[in-house]
N, C-alpha and C positions, 0 to 999 in steps of 0.2 A: 266226469264233469270238473276238470281242473286239477285232479289228483290221480293221474293214471297209474302211479306206482302203488296206490293203496288198494291192492287186490286182496282177496280173502287169503290167498297163499302167503302174502307178505305179512299179514297181521295175525293170522291164526297162531296161537301158542305164545303170543307176546302178552305182556302185562297191559291191562286196560289203562293203567296210569301213564304208560308211555305215550298215549294218544290224546291226553288231555293236558291243558296248560292253564296255569293260574290257580292260586291257592283257593279262591272263591269257588271255582269249578270243582276242585278236589274236595273241598268241604261239603258242597252240596251233593256230590256223587256218593261220598261216604254216608251221608244221611239217607239218601235214597236206597242204597244197597243195604244199609242197616235196617231200614224199615221193611224191605222185602224179606230179608232173612228173619226178622222178628215176627212179622205177620203171616209169612208164607203166602202172601197175595201179590199178584202181578200189578205193576204200575206202568202207566203209559204217560210220557211227558213230551209236550211239543217243544221243539227247538229249531234253530236255524243253522245252516251250514253252507253259507253262500260261497259261490265261486265268483271270480272277477266279473263275469258277464251274466251271472244268473243268481237270483235269490232262490234259495232252496229251503223249503219248509219241510221239516222232518218230524218224526216221532221216535223217541227212545223208549224201548220196551225192556223192562227188567222182570224176569219170570223166575220163580223158585225152581230149582232142579233137585235131583237126588241129593240126599244128605244136606250139606250146607252149601251146595253149589248154586250157581245162578246162570241163567241164559240171558245175555244182553244182546239186543239187536236193534237196528234202526231201519226205518222205512221212509222213503221219500213220499210225502203227501202231495205236494205240488211244487211247480217251479214257475218263476217269472223272469223273463229276459230283462236285461238292463244294460246300459252302456257302462264301460269299465270306469268306476270312480277313480280319480287320480290317486286317492289314498292307497289303492290296491294295484296300481299300474307298476309292474316290475321294471319298466323302462325309466321310471323317474327315480332319481337318486334319493337316498335315505338321509334324513337329518338326525340330529342328536335328540330331538324332541320325542315325546311319547303320547299316544292316545290309548284309552281303555275301551275295548270293544266287549259288549255283553256276549258271553259264550252261548246264550240261549236265543236271543232275538237279533243279534248282530248290530244293535244300535250303539252309537258312540256316546261316551260320557262327556257332556259339555259343562256340567257343574255338579255339585253334590246332589242336587235334586233332579237334574234334567238329563235324559238320554234321548238322542235323536237318530233317525235314519242317517246313514253315511252321507248322502248327498246334502241333507240339511245341516248336519254337523260341520261339514267342510265350510259352508257359508258362515255359520254362526261363529265358529272358531277362527275364521280367516286363516285357515291352515296354509294356503298357498299364495297369500298376498305379497309377502316380502321375499320369500325364498322359493325357488323352484325345486324344492325337495319335499319328500313326504315324510311324516313322522313315523317312528317305529310303532308297532302295535303290540299291546299286551292285552290279556283277557281278564275279565271279571264277570260279575253278574249284576244286572240292574235290580233295583228294589222290586219292581213289578214282576219280573220273572222269578225272583226268589220267593215272593209271596205266592204266586201261582203254583210253583212247584211244591213249596212247603205246605200250602193249603191242601194239596192232594194227599199229603201224609196224615 
């Protein structure tokens, strides 16, 4: 679904940290992993992993394994088709600007308190009114997702 190179053979044996971006995501994953190691109890956390033409709703499962090991897996819960938002259209040139995308729900940060779906954020931020270039994307975690995930702990 938009990442044909990400096969099990390509990622097996690599570090989990090589596949996550953003300090907020790393911090949250460290907390989740630490919680599973400490409690020896499985946790399941919802998140999004959208492709350009598809919203992908998933679950992350972290399960204790032998000794101090863990089994980390993901499952697709459901998908929704959508038109490609210009923000993710690889045919559009990239600008010097940046937007923050929540790594869990894929909403865009439009202010310190407000995160919106991509299509709504593009309108609110006027991302393409002056320049026909898309901003670069970095990842973080919105307060709502951080609260939901941390409340599970």
